[in-house]
C-alpha positions in Angstrom: -3.1 40.3 13.5 -5.6 37.8 14.4 -9.5 38.4 13.2 -12.6 36.7 14.6 -12.0 33.1 14.4 -13.1 31.1 11.3 -16.0 28.8 12.0 -14.1 25.4 10.3 -15.8 22.3 10.1 -13.0 19.8 9.2 -11.7 18.3 5.7 -14.5 18.6 3.0 -12.9 17.1 0.2 -9.4 16.3 -1.5 -8.6 16.4 -5.1 -5.7 14.2 -6.6 -4.0 14.4 -9.9 -2.9 10.9 -11.3 -1.5 10.2 -15.0 -3.8 7.2 -15.3 -7.2 8.4 -13.0 -8.6 4.7 -13.8 -6.2 3.3 -11.3 -7.7 4.7 -8.8 -11.1 3.2 -9.6 -10.8 -0.3 -8.2 -8.4 0.9 -5.3 -11.0 3.3 -4.0 -14.0 1.2 -4.6 -12.8 -2.6 -4.3 -10.0 -2.0 -1.7 -11.4 1.1 0.3 -15.0 0.8 -0.1 -16.0 4.4 -1.5 -18.9 4.6 -3.7 -18.6 6.0 -7.3 -20.2 9.3 -7.7 -21.0 11.1 -10.7 -19.6 14.7 -11.3 -21.6 17.5 -9.9 -24.7 18.0 -11.3 -24.7 21.6 -11.4 -21.8 21.3 -13.9 -22.5 22.1 -17.4 -20.9 22.2 -21.1 -20.5 25.7 -20.6 -18.4 25.7 -17.9 -14.8 25.6 -19.7 -12.9 24.2 -16.5 -15.4 21.1 -16.2 -15.2 17.7 -17.8 -18.7 16.8 -19.6 -20.4 13.8 -17.8 -20.3 10.0 -19.4 -23.0 7.7 -19.0 -21.1 6.6 -16.0 -20.7 9.6 -14.2 -17.1 10.0 -15.0 -15.9 13.0 -16.6 -15.0 12.7 -20.2 -11.3 13.6 -19.2 -10.8 11.0 -17.2 -12.0 12.7 -14.0 -13.4 10.2 -10.9 -15.4 11.0 -8.1 -16.0 9.3 -5.4 -18.6 9.3 -2.1 -18.0 8.1 1.5 -21.4 9.7 3.2 -24.3 11.9 1.8 -21.8 14.6 0.2 -22.0 14.4 -3.4 -18.6 13.7 -3.3 -15.5 13.6 -1.2 -12.5 12.4 -3.4 -11.8 13.6 -7.0 -8.9 12.3 -9.1 -8.2 14.4 -12.2 -5.7 13.6 -15.0 -2.2 15.1 -14.4 1.4 14.5 -15.7 2.5 14.2 -12.2 0.8 12.3 -9.5 -0.1 14.4 -6.2 -2.8 16.3 -4.5 -4.0 19.3 -6.3 -6.4 20.6 -3.9 -8.1 20.4 -0.9 -11.2 21.7 1.0 -11.8 23.0 4.5 -15.5 23.3 5.1 -17.0 26.6 6.8 -20.0 26.6 8.6 -22.0 29.4 6.5 -21.8 31.6 3.6 -20.8 34.5 5.1 -17.8 32.8 6.4 -16.2 33.0 3.0 -16.1 36.4 3.3 -14.8 36.2 6.6 -12.1 33.9 5.4 -11.2 36.6 2.4 -11.0 39.2 4.7 -8.9 37.5 7.4 -6.5 36.1 5.0 -6.0 39.8 3.1 -5.3 41.4 6.5 -2.7 38.8 7.3 -0.9 39.5 4.2 -1.8 36.0 2.4 -3.0 36.0 -1.1 -6.3 34.9 -1.8 -9.3 35.3 -4.2 -13.1 34.4 -3.9 -13.8 31.1 -6.1 -14.9 31.7 -9.8 -18.6 30.5 -10.7 -16.9 27.8 -12.4 -14.6 26.7 -9.8 -17.8 26.9 -7.4 -19.5 24.6 -9.9 -16.8 22.1 -10.2 -16.4 21.6 -6.5 -20.3 21.4 -6.2 -20.3 24.2 -3.6 -22.0 27.7 -3.3 -19.1 29.8 -2.6 -15.3 29.8 -1.7 -12.3 31.5 -1.1 -9.1 30.2 -2.6 -5.4 30.5 -1.2 -2.1 28.7 -0.8 -0.6 27.8 2.4 3.2 27.9 2.9 4.0 24.6 1.5 2.3 25.3 -1.9 -0.6 23.3 -1.5 -3.7 25.0 -2.7 -6.5 25.3 0.0 -10.1 26.2 -0.7 -12.2 27.0 2.3 -15.8 26.7 1.1 -19.4 26.6 2.2 -22.9 24.8 1.2 -21.6 21.7 -0.5 -24.2 19.7 -2.6 -25.9 16.9 -0.5 -27.6 13.8 -2.2 -29.0 10.3 -2.0 -27.7 8.3 0.5 -24.1 6.3 0.4 -23.9 2.7 -0.4 -20.4 1.5 0.0 -19.8 -1.5 -2.3 -18.4 -3.4 0.7 -20.7 -2.4 3.5 -18.3 0.3 4.9 -19.3 3.0 7.1 -17.1 6.0 7.2 -16.9 8.5 9.9 -17.6 11.8 8.8 -20.4 14.2 9.7 -19.4 17.0 11.8 -15.9 15.6 12.0 -15.2 15.9 8.3 -13.9 13.1 5.9 -10.6 12.2 7.7 -7.2 13.9 7.6 -4.6 14.9 5.3 -0.7 14.7 6.3 1.6 17.5 4.9 5.2 17.4 4.5 6.0 20.9 5.6 9.8 22.2 5.6 9.3 25.3 7.3 7.2 24.2 10.5 7.0 27.7 12.3 5.5 29.5 9.1 3.1 26.8 8.4 1.9 26.4 12.1 1.4 30.3 11.8 -0.7 30.0 8.6 -2.9 26.9 9.9 -3.5 28.3 13.7 -2.8 32.1 14.1 -4.6 32.7 10.8 -7.0 30.1 10.0 -7.7 29.3 13.4 -6.6 25.8 13.9 -5.9 24.1 17.4 -2.8 22.1 18.0 -3.7 19.0 19.8 -0.2 17.8 20.7 3.5 17.4 18.8 6.5 15.6 18.8 10.1 16.2 18.1 12.0 13.1 17.3 15.3 14.5 15.8 17.0 17.8 15.7 14.9 19.9 13.1 12.3 17.2 12.8 9.0 17.2 14.4 5.0 16.2 13.7 2.5 18.3 14.4 -1.5 17.3 14.9 -3.8 20.2 14.0 -7.5 20.3 14.6 -10.6 22.6 14.0 -13.3 19.8 15.0 -13.2 17.3 17.8 -11.3 15.0 15.4 -8.0 14.7 16.8 -6.3 16.2 13.8 -7.8 17.1 10.4 -4.6 18.3 9.1 -0.9 16.9 10.3 2.3 18.5 9.3 5.8 16.7 9.2 9.1 18.3 8.9 11.9 15.6 8.0 14.2 18.1 5.9 13.1 19.8 2.4 10.3 17.7 1.3 7.1 18.9 0.9 3.7 17.6 -0.4 1.0 15.0 0.5 2.7 12.5 3.0 -0.7 10.2 3.5 -4.3 10.8 3.6 -6.8 9.0 6.4 -10.3 7.6 5.8 -11.6 6.7 9.3 -14.2 3.6 9.5 -16.5 3.0 12.4 -15.2 -0.5 13.5 -12.1 -3.0 14.1 -13.7 -5.1 11.8 -14.0 -2.6 8.9 -10.3 -2.0 9.2 -9.4 -5.7 9.4 -11.9 -6.6 6.3 -9.9 -3.4 4.1 -6.8 -4.9 5.2 -7.7 -8.4 3.6 -9.4 -6.7 0.7 -6.0 -4.7 0.0 -3.9 -7.9 0.4 -6.0 -9.9 -2.1 -5.6 -7.4 -4.5 -2.0 -7.1 -4.1 -1.9 -3.4 -2.6 1.4 -2.9 -0.9 1.0 -2.5 2.7 3.4 0.0 4.2 2.6 0.2 8.1 1.6 -3.2 9.8 -1.7 -2.7 12.0 -1.4 -0.7 15.4 -2.7 1.6 17.5 -1.3 5.3 17.7 -0.3 6.5 21.1 -1.6 9.9 20.8 -5.1 9.7 18.9 -5.8 6.1 19.8 -6.3 5.3 16.5 -6.3 1.6 15.2 -5.1 1.4 11.9 -2.9 0.5 9.0 -0.9 2.4 6.2 -1.3 1.2 2.5 0.6 2.6 -0.7 -2.1 4.4 -2.8 -1.8 4.7 -6.6 -0.5 8.2 -6.2 2.5 6.9 -4.4 1.4 8.5 -1.2 0.0 6.4 1.8 -3.4 5.9 2.5 -4.4 5.0 6.4 -7.4 3.5 7.2 -8.6 3.3 10.8 -11.0 3.7 13.7 -11.8 4.5 17.2 -9.8 8.1 17.2 -10.1 9.8 20.4 -12.6 12.8 20.3 -11.3 16.1 21.7 -13.3 18.5 24.2 -12.9 21.9 25.8 -11.0 20.6 28.4 -8.1 18.8 26.3 -4.5 20.8 26.8 -2.1 20.4 24.3 1.1 18.6 25.3 4.6 17.3 23.5 5.0 13.5 23.5 8.2 11.5 23.5 9.2 8.0 22.8 7.7 5.7 20.2 4.6 7.1 18.7 2.7 3.8 19.0 1.2 1.7 21.9 2.0 -1.5 19.7 2.2 -2.3 16.0 2.5 0.1 13.1 5.6 -1.6 12.0 7.4 0.2 9.3 6.2 3.8 10.3 8.9 6.1 11.3 10.9 9.1 9.7 12.6 7.1 6.7 9.3 5.4 5.8 7.3 9.1 6.0 9.5 10.8 3.0 9.8 7.2 1.3 6.7 7.9 -1.3 6.9 11.6 -1.2 6.9 13.7 -4.7 9.3 16.4 -3.4 9.3 19.5 -4.8 12.2 22.0 -5.4 12.4 24.9 -2.4 
């Protein structure tokens, strides 16, 4: 069944697990240009799930938070034995939409529950619905996040966020039909375009704002998990300067500069501390009501992006057993 479409507003935040969260600090700030952020200020020592703040704003369990705009935080790094994505948040336009999300998920036989007060404080939001996609990713549908003082990048980077969300996540999905059903029919994403590049292997681009895609799905066998995460900046110079900082810091560049054919993004990919890739790009196409879904074939790039391909896409993914 399909209920009234959820008012999705894009990717709101991402939480990453890391054996040594501190390895993310210099990468996120000195390379990517994000700003360190304190843990959400509504947290308190009475909330057992939450770290207590240190004087520098980090959590006493080693958790780190980073800003890229006037949101209190966009990226969180938490201590974990195994690296990888722990959760991501999809923003809803209203608090009422959180109840709507719970009703929609329940009516389609998908297990979901309201976020506890402690969980909402941990994310700095007023309300959220917690569920799981067919891949096993924890998905949080939230509303009314904390905003605070202006973002100031350590390197003057301006990120393209606002009504487009914070960028995108690309997920490895072994069962594309079931995963597409969850994101499109149940949650209400639209498919912008897709590509079949081998029998049983495809890539799908899903949108819920004018951004070309907020969630991407990639099927290359049984692999599942986060393949890459993308931060969009506002100029070619910012992409190039980030590349310079990455190379100076000895970060592995996994895919050279190039331009994607379907979304027009000028970008490069580098290996983040978690093993998955971080894409830094700009000038992605914006979708309007006249866009028609289509399949594209052949090379996925107008030029460049050397190193990007089916094998590279599974290179650093933390595989999980089916």
